[in-house]
C-alpha positions in Angstrom: 18.3 -2.0 -61.5 14.7 -0.2 -61.1 13.8 3.1 -62.2 10.5 3.1 -60.9 10.3 6.2 -58.1 8.8 3.8 -55.8 11.3 1.2 -56.6 14.9 1.3 -54.4 18.0 1.1 -56.4 20.9 -1.2 -55.4 24.3 0.4 -55.5 27.1 -1.0 -57.3 29.8 -0.4 -53.9 32.4 -2.6 -52.7 30.1 -3.0 -49.5 27.4 -4.5 -51.4 29.8 -6.3 -53.7 30.9 -7.6 -50.3 27.7 -8.6 -49.2 26.9 -10.0 -52.1 29.8 -13.1 -51.8 28.5 -14.1 -49.3 25.4 -15.4 -50.6 25.6 -16.2 -54.8 29.3 -17.2 -54.6 27.5 -20.3 -52.3 24.3 -19.7 -54.3 23.0 -23.6 -56.2 22.6 -21.7 -59.3 25.6 -19.6 -59.2 28.1 -22.8 -58.7 26.4 -24.6 -61.8 27.3 -22.7 -64.2 29.9 -21.2 -63.0 29.1 -18.0 -62.9 32.4 -16.1 -62.1 33.3 -16.7 -65.7 30.6 -14.4 -66.6 29.8 -11.0 -66.3 28.5 -9.6 -64.6 29.9 -12.3 -61.7 28.3 -10.9 -59.0 25.9 -8.2 -57.7 22.7 -9.5 -60.2 20.2 -7.0 -58.7 22.4 -4.3 -58.9 24.1 -5.0 -62.3 21.4 -7.2 -64.2 21.8 -11.3 -65.1 24.6 -13.2 -66.2 25.9 -13.1 -69.7 26.0 -16.3 -69.0 23.8 -19.0 -71.5 21.3 -21.4 -71.6 21.1 -21.2 -67.3 18.2 -22.7 -66.0 17.0 -21.9 -62.3 17.7 -24.3 -60.0 17.9 -22.5 -56.7 18.3 -19.5 -55.4 19.5 -17.3 -52.2 18.6 -14.3 -52.8 15.8 -13.6 -50.5 18.0 -14.5 -47.6 20.9 -12.1 -48.6 20.8 -8.1 -46.9 20.8 -6.7 -50.1 17.4 -8.2 -50.7 16.2 -7.7 -47.2 17.6 -4.1 -46.8 16.5 -3.2 -49.8 12.6 -4.7 -50.1 13.5 -6.3 -53.4 10.8 -8.7 -54.7 11.6 -11.9 -56.7 14.7 -13.6 -57.0 16.7 -15.0 -59.8 18.4 -12.4 -60.5 21.6 -13.8 -61.8 19.1 -15.6 -65.0 16.4 -12.8 -64.6 15.9 -9.6 -67.4 
């Protein structure tokens, strides 16, 4: 997601997907907008925002995620933000 040399890159791996599922699948935003039906369906911090349309930011678990903390990410709502 990040191309700056000062910012970490989140690897798209099965290990990171498993961590992601613990947070994203329980997130209010994910559930309300049924993001499992759209691509990418998880690991938004690495893969980019969901292809779902008309989403509103209603809740976010990004900041509590192990991937977020490990990679010193900033912000949140990776499923919505470009």
